[in-house]
N, CA and C of each residue as an Amber inpcrd file, in Angstrom:
protein
   348
 -35.4220000-129.0250000   6.0580000 -35.9690000-127.9660000   6.8720000
 -36.3490000-126.8130000   5.9460000 -37.5490000-126.3060000   6.0850000
 -38.0060000-125.2030000   5.2510000 -37.4640000-123.8780000   5.7730000
 -37.3530000-122.9400000   4.8630000 -36.8240000-121.6240000   5.1820000
 -37.9460000-120.6130000   5.0080000 -38.0970000-119.7340000   5.9850000
 -39.1310000-118.7070000   5.9050000 -38.7560000-117.6850000   4.8290000
 -39.7330000-116.9410000   4.3250000 -39.4100000-115.9170000   3.3220000
 -38.3830000-114.8960000   3.8120000 -38.4890000-114.4800000   5.0710000
 -37.5190000-113.5090000   5.5800000 -36.1190000-114.1150000   5.6650000
 -36.0240000-115.4030000   6.0230000 -34.7180000-116.0580000   6.0570000
 -34.1430000-116.1750000   4.6490000 -34.9950000-116.4570000   3.6700000
 -34.5390000-116.5700000   2.2850000 -33.9940000-115.2320000   1.7890000
 -34.6800000-114.1420000   2.1130000 -34.2150000-112.8140000   1.7130000
 -32.8860000-112.4990000   2.3910000 -32.7900000-112.8130000   3.6690000
 -31.5540000-112.5530000   4.4190000 -30.3900000-113.3410000   3.8180000
 -30.6130000-114.6120000   3.5190000 -29.5500000-115.4340000   2.9230000
 -29.1410000-114.9060000   1.5600000 -30.1230000-114.4910000   0.7590000
 -29.8170000-113.9460000  -0.5670000 -29.0030000-112.6630000  -0.4530000
 -29.3900000-111.7840000   0.4810000 -28.6620000-110.5290000   0.6720000
 -27.2300000-110.8010000   1.1290000 -27.0470000-111.7310000   2.0520000
 -25.7040000-112.0680000   2.5230000 -24.8650000-112.6550000   1.3900000
 -25.4960000-113.4650000   0.5570000 -24.7790000-114.0510000  -0.5880000
 -24.3060000-112.9480000  -1.5410000 -25.1730000-111.9980000  -1.8450000
 -24.8110000-110.8890000  -2.7350000 -23.6590000-110.0820000  -2.1360000
 -23.7290000-109.8110000  -0.8450000 -22.6520000-109.0690000  -0.1860000
 -21.3390000-109.8380000  -0.2310000 -21.4080000-111.1410000  -0.0040000
 -20.1980000-111.9650000  -0.0130000 -19.5940000-112.0020000  -1.4130000
 -20.4110000-112.2770000  -2.4160000 -19.9350000-112.3530000  -3.7900000
 -19.4030000-110.9960000  -4.2510000 -20.0330000-109.9290000  -3.8000000
 -19.6040000-108.5860000  -4.1670000 -18.3370000-108.1130000  -3.4750000
 -17.8170000-108.8990000  -2.5610000 -16.5730000-108.5580000  -1.8900000
 -16.7140000-107.6380000  -0.6900000 -17.9320000-107.3930000  -0.2660000
 -18.1510000-106.4760000   0.8560000 -17.5330000-107.0120000   2.1390000
 -17.6910000-108.3170000   2.3950000 -17.1450000-108.8830000   3.6260000
 -15.6260000-108.8040000   3.6400000 -15.0020000-109.0850000   2.5180000
 -13.5490000-108.9970000   2.4350000 -13.0450000-107.5860000   2.6470000
 -13.7400000-106.6120000   2.0420000 -13.3500000-105.2080000   2.2090000
 -13.5080000-104.7740000   3.6570000 -14.5960000-105.2010000   4.2930000
 -14.8110000-104.8660000   5.7020000 -13.7100000-105.4740000   6.5530000
 -13.3540000-106.7120000   6.2790000 -12.3060000-107.3850000   7.0600000
 -10.9700000-106.6510000   6.9250000 -10.6490000-106.2180000   5.7030000
  -9.3930000-105.4810000   5.5130000  -9.4270000-104.1400000   6.2250000
 -10.5690000-103.4790000   6.1870000 -10.6930000-102.1610000   6.8330000
 -10.5820000-102.2640000   8.3440000 -11.0040000-103.4050000   8.9130000
 -10.9990000-103.5690000  10.3690000  -9.8350000-104.4160000  10.8620000
  -8.8610000-104.6900000  10.0120000  -7.8130000-105.6410000  10.3810000
  -7.0290000-105.2260000  11.6220000  -6.9490000-103.9500000  11.9200000
  -6.1920000-103.5110000  13.0780000  -7.0420000-103.2630000  14.3080000
  -8.3250000-103.5130000  14.2330000  -9.2200000-103.2100000  15.3490000
  -9.4170000-104.3780000  16.2920000 -10.2800000-104.1500000  17.2320000
 -10.6210000-105.1690000  18.2250000 -12.0710000-105.5710000  18.0350000
 -12.3100000-106.8570000  17.9920000 -13.6660000-107.3820000  17.9260000
 -14.0190000-107.9420000  19.2960000 -15.2180000-107.6500000  19.7570000
 -15.6910000-108.1960000  21.0230000 -16.9560000-108.9880000  20.7270000
 -16.8900000-110.2880000  20.9640000 -18.0270000-111.1640000  20.7310000
 -18.6810000-111.4610000  22.0700000 -19.9650000-111.1990000  22.1640000
 -20.6850000-111.4230000  23.4090000 -21.6960000-112.5420000  23.2190000
 -21.6020000-113.5330000  24.0630000 -22.5350000-114.6530000  24.0520000
 -23.3250000-114.6450000  25.3520000 -24.4940000-115.2320000  25.2920000
 -25.3470000-115.2870000  26.4740000 -25.2630000-116.6610000  27.1360000
 -25.5430000-117.7050000  26.3850000 -25.5340000-119.0300000  26.9820000
 -25.3870000-120.1220000  25.9540000 -24.8850000-121.2530000  26.4060000
 -24.7490000-122.4530000  25.5830000 -25.7540000-123.4650000  26.1250000
 -26.5090000-124.0550000  25.2350000 -27.5750000-124.9800000  25.6440000
 -27.0330000-126.2090000  26.3550000 -27.6990000-126.5710000  27.4230000
 -27.4500000-127.8590000  28.0620000 -28.3530000-128.9220000  27.4360000
 -29.5880000-128.5410000  27.1710000 -30.5570000-129.4590000  26.5720000
 -31.0920000-128.8560000  25.2780000 -32.2760000-128.2380000  25.3600000
 -32.8820000-127.6770000  24.1520000 -33.2220000-126.1940000  24.3070000
 -32.4930000-125.4860000  25.1400000 -32.7690000-124.0680000  25.3510000
 -32.7180000-123.2720000  24.0450000 -31.8530000-123.6850000  23.1270000
 -31.7170000-122.9910000  21.8440000 -32.9950000-123.0740000  21.0110000
 -33.8480000-124.0510000  21.2990000 -35.0960000-124.1960000  20.5310000
 -36.1360000-123.1490000  20.9210000 -36.2160000-122.8210000  22.1960000
 -37.2390000-121.8690000  22.6180000 -36.6610000-120.5130000  22.9970000
 -35.3600000-120.3910000  23.1130000 -34.6880000-119.1120000  23.3850000
 -33.4890000-118.9700000  22.4500000 -33.7550000-119.1100000  21.1500000
 -32.6970000-119.1390000  20.1450000 -31.8390000-117.8930000  20.0590000
 -32.3570000-116.7680000  20.4970000 -31.5500000-115.5430000  20.4670000
 -30.6170000-115.4540000  21.6730000 -30.8600000-116.2870000  22.6650000
 -30.0430000-116.2420000  23.8760000 -29.1070000-117.4360000  24.0190000
 -29.5290000-118.5840000  23.5330000 -28.7420000-119.8090000  23.7150000
 -28.3890000-120.4160000  22.3590000 -27.2040000-120.9930000  22.2810000
 -26.8320000-121.7120000  21.0660000 -26.3620000-123.1120000  21.4160000
 -26.4620000-123.9790000  20.4250000 -26.0090000-125.3540000  20.6080000
 -24.4890000-125.3740000  20.7760000 -23.9740000-126.2830000  21.5940000
 -22.5170000-126.3640000  21.7560000 -21.7920000-126.5840000  20.4290000
 -22.4120000-127.3480000  19.5120000 -21.7850000-127.6250000  18.2180000
 -21.6020000-126.3430000  17.4050000 -22.5770000-125.4410000  17.4860000
 -22.4660000-124.1780000  16.7620000 -21.3830000-123.2990000  17.3800000
 -21.3220000-123.2640000  18.7000000 -20.2720000-122.4950000  19.3630000
 -18.8990000-123.0440000  18.9790000 -18.7590000-124.3590000  18.9700000
 -17.4880000-124.9910000  18.5770000 -17.1220000-124.6100000  17.1430000
 -18.1070000-124.6250000  16.2550000 -17.8560000-124.2640000  14.8560000
 -17.4020000-122.8180000  14.7370000 -18.0050000-121.9350000  15.5000000
 -17.6050000-120.5240000  15.4620000 -16.1900000-120.3400000  15.9920000
 -15.8470000-121.0260000  17.0620000 -14.5010000-120.9010000  17.6100000
 -13.4750000-121.5100000  16.6490000 -13.8360000-122.5910000  15.9880000
 -12.9500000-123.1960000  14.9860000 -12.7300000-122.2400000  13.8270000
 -13.7870000-121.5580000  13.4060000 -13.6730000-120.6010000  12.3120000
 -12.6970000-119.4880000  12.6920000 -12.8280000-118.9810000  13.9120000
 -11.9110000-117.9280000  14.3530000 -10.4610000-118.4160000  14.2950000
 -10.2280000-119.6170000  14.8000000  -8.8620000-120.1680000  14.8140000
  -8.3470000-120.3880000  13.3900000  -9.1840000-120.9380000  12.5230000
  -8.7770000-121.2150000  11.1410000  -8.4840000-119.9470000  10.3510000
  -9.0870000-118.8360000  10.7400000  -8.8970000-117.5810000  10.0270000
  -7.9170000-116.6410000  10.7310000  -7.1620000-117.1820000  11.6750000
  -6.0670000-116.4340000  12.2730000  -6.4350000-115.3970000  13.3150000
  -7.6180000-115.5300000  13.9120000  -7.9910000-114.5810000  14.9620000
  -7.2770000-114.9530000  16.2510000  -6.8510000-113.9460000  16.9810000
  -6.1540000-114.1670000  18.2470000  -7.0770000-113.7620000  19.3830000
  -7.4440000-114.7340000  20.2110000  -8.3340000-114.4700000  21.3340000
  -7.5190000-113.9030000  22.4850000  -7.9650000-112.7550000  22.9760000
  -7.2880000-112.0790000  24.0810000  -8.2050000-112.0280000  25.2880000
  -7.6050000-111.9730000  26.4600000  -8.3580000-111.6760000  27.6590000
  -8.7520000-110.2060000  27.6310000  -9.7950000-109.8570000  28.3390000
 -10.2850000-108.4810000  28.3050000  -9.2200000-107.4940000  28.8020000
  -8.5090000-107.8340000  29.8830000  -7.4500000-106.9540000  30.3880000
  -6.3530000-106.7410000  29.3450000  -5.9420000-107.8200000  28.7000000
  -4.9010000-107.7340000  27.6790000  -5.3680000-106.8660000  26.4980000
  -6.6370000-107.0130000  26.1200000  -7.1800000-106.2230000  25.0160000
  -7.2380000-104.7370000  25.3720000  -7.6820000-104.4260000  26.5790000
  -7.7500000-103.0220000  27.0060000  -6.3500000-102.4200000  27.0370000
  -5.3880000-103.1510000  27.5900000  -4.0060000-102.6640000  27.6050000
  -3.4890000-102.4530000  26.1850000  -3.8000000-103.3770000  25.2880000
  -3.3770000-103.2510000  23.8980000  -3.9990000-102.0470000  23.2150000
  -5.2650000-101.7870000  23.5170000  -5.9270000-100.6080000  22.9540000
  -5.2800000 -99.3250000  23.4620000  -5.0300000 -99.2830000  24.7650000
  -4.4150000 -98.0890000  25.3620000  -3.0230000 -97.8400000  24.7970000
  -2.2680000 -98.9170000  24.6250000  -0.8890000 -98.7840000  24.1670000
  -0.7290000 -98.8270000  22.6570000  -1.8270000 -99.0070000  21.9290000
  -1.7470000 -99.0620000  20.4800000  -0.9820000-100.2610000  19.9650000
  -1.0720000-101.3770000  20.6610000  -0.3080000-102.5530000  20.2630000
  -1.1690000-103.8220000  20.2360000  -2.3440000-103.7050000  19.6720000
  -3.1810000-104.8900000  19.4980000  -2.6190000-105.7610000  18.3780000
  -2.6500000-107.0660000  18.5550000  -2.2250000-107.9280000  17.4460000
  -3.2720000-107.8920000  16.3180000  -2.8690000-108.3030000  15.1390000
  -3.8060000-108.4270000  14.0280000  -4.9250000-109.3950000  14.4180000
  -6.1140000-109.0840000  13.9890000  -7.2870000-109.9420000  14.1970000
  -7.5300000-110.2710000  15.6700000  -7.4180000-109.2750000  16.5100000
  -7.6520000-109.4510000  17.9470000  -9.1480000-109.5860000  18.2160000
  -9.4890000-110.4880000  19.1060000 -10.8830000-110.7110000  19.4670000
 -10.9750000-111.0610000  20.9540000 -12.0120000-110.5430000  21.5970000
 -12.3310000-110.8800000  22.9830000 -13.6630000-111.6100000  22.9620000
 -13.7680000-112.6720000  23.7250000 -15.0120000-113.4420000  23.8040000
 -15.5670000-113.2770000  25.2130000 -16.7960000-112.7900000  25.3010000
 -17.4120000-112.5680000  26.6040000 -18.7270000-113.3320000  26.7110000
 -19.1250000-113.5740000  27.9380000 -20.4280000-114.1540000  28.2530000
 -21.0900000-113.2270000  29.2480000 -22.3110000-112.8140000  28.9520000
 -22.9410000-111.8280000  29.8280000 -23.6320000-112.4420000  31.0360000
 -23.7290000-113.7360000  31.1030000 -24.2910000-114.4090000  32.2790000
 -23.4630000-115.6440000  32.5920000 -23.5550000-116.1160000  33.7830000
 -22.7880000-117.2790000  34.1980000 -23.5920000-118.5680000  34.1680000
 -24.2720000-118.8420000  33.0660000 -25.0660000-120.0590000  32.9620000
 -24.1690000-121.2950000  33.0490000 -24.7010000-122.3530000  33.5970000
 -23.9490000-123.5970000  33.7700000 -23.4910000-124.1680000  32.4250000
 -24.2510000-123.9470000  31.3720000 -23.8670000-124.4180000  30.0470000
 -22.5530000-123.8240000  29.5660000 -22.2510000-122.6150000  29.9990000
 -20.9630000-122.0050000  29.6520000 -19.8270000-122.7970000  30.2900000
 -20.0210000-123.1580000  31.5350000 -19.0070000-123.9260000  32.2590000
 -18.8410000-125.3140000  31.6470000 -19.9630000-125.9640000  31.3630000
 -19.9300000-127.3480000  30.8620000 -19.4350000-127.4220000  29.4210000
 -19.8910000-126.4970000  28.5680000 -19.5990000-126.6120000  27.1350000
 -18.6020000-125.5790000  26.6150000 -18.8190000-124.3120000  26.9190000
 -17.9980000-123.2650000  26.3010000 -16.5560000-123.2780000  26.8000000
 -16.3470000-123.3900000  28.0910000 -14.9840000-123.3120000  28.6140000
 -14.0820000-124.4170000  28.0950000 -14.5550000-125.6720000  28.0180000
 -13.6870000-126.6950000  27.4140000 -13.3610000-126.4170000  25.9380000
 -14.3400000-125.8770000  25.2030000 -14.0930000-125.5300000  23.8060000
 -13.0600000-124.4210000  23.7150000 -13.1760000-123.4180000  24.5750000
 -12.2010000-122.3270000  24.5720000 -10.8120000-122.8080000  24.9720000
 -10.7430000-123.7680000  25.8910000  -9.4480000-124.3200000  26.2930000
  -8.7370000-125.0070000  25.1250000  -9.5200000-125.5980000  24.2340000
  -8.9230000-126.2740000  23.0740000  -8.2080000-125.2790000  22.1980000
């Protein structure tokens, strides 16, 4: 698969940031905060091909959730996260995962992945 010039520049910039330790420093600086990840939809068929900014393949969503688990992130419910923020007792690497729409692909693909 060919890469566009803008994608090549973006990948090069991300590589420089990673090698330079910027991502690690950011992670250490935010270790006590709350991350909120918002997703729109998980593809049932090929929605990710024509609406790539809104839909992702189930395999990519699974890979992202696996990465979070492998790196020690703790997924919280929104109520639990808000209570933790108010009380100053969020666990390390706290993350909330949200979906801004109730697409059927979330039910079919995302929820079983999250249950795992």
